[in-house]
C-alpha positions in Angstrom: 1.4 -5.5 2.7 -1.0 -4.7 -0.1 -4.0 -5.4 2.2 -2.7 -2.8 4.7 -2.3 -0.3 1.8 -5.9 -0.9 0.7 -7.1 -0.5 4.3 -5.4 2.8 4.8 -6.7 4.0 1.4 -10.3 3.1 2.5 -9.7 5.0 5.8 -8.5 8.0 3.8 -11.5 7.9 1.6 -13.9 7.7 4.5 -12.1 10.5 6.4 -12.2 12.6 3.3 -15.9 12.2 2.9 -16.5 13.0 6.6 -14.2 16.1 6.3 -11.2 15.1 8.4 -8.6 16.3 6.0 -5.7 15.8 8.3 -6.5 12.2 8.9 -7.3 11.7 5.2 -3.9 13.1 4.2 -2.0 11.1 6.7 -3.8 7.9 5.8 -3.2 8.6 2.1 0.6 9.1 2.7 0.8 5.8 4.7 -1.1 4.0 2.0 1.2 5.4 -0.7 4.3 4.3 1.3 3.0 0.8 1.9 2.1 0.4 -1.8 5.6 1.5 -2.9 7.2 -0.9 -0.4 4.9 -3.7 -1.7 5.9 -3.0 -5.3 9.6 -3.1 -4.4 9.3 -6.4 -2.5 7.2 -7.8 -5.3 9.7 -6.8 -7.9 12.6 -8.3 -5.9 10.8 -11.5 -5.3 9.9 -11.8 -9.0 13.5 -11.2 -10.1 15.1 -13.5 -7.5 12.3 -16.1 -7.3 13.0 -19.8 -7.3 12.3 -21.6 -10.4 11.7 -25.4 -10.8 14.7 -27.3 -12.2 14.7 -27.7 -15.9 
């Protein structure tokens, strides 16, 4: 999930440099949503993760 967010961020940066503002804005929004979803899934897996028996 994080790799997809980074990929869309790179696409947004390249599109912004080239001047395609619509594509850059859309790619930025997709990257933001994927990053937030990644953070939520990471937090849930961290809280409910399995631990070795004591």
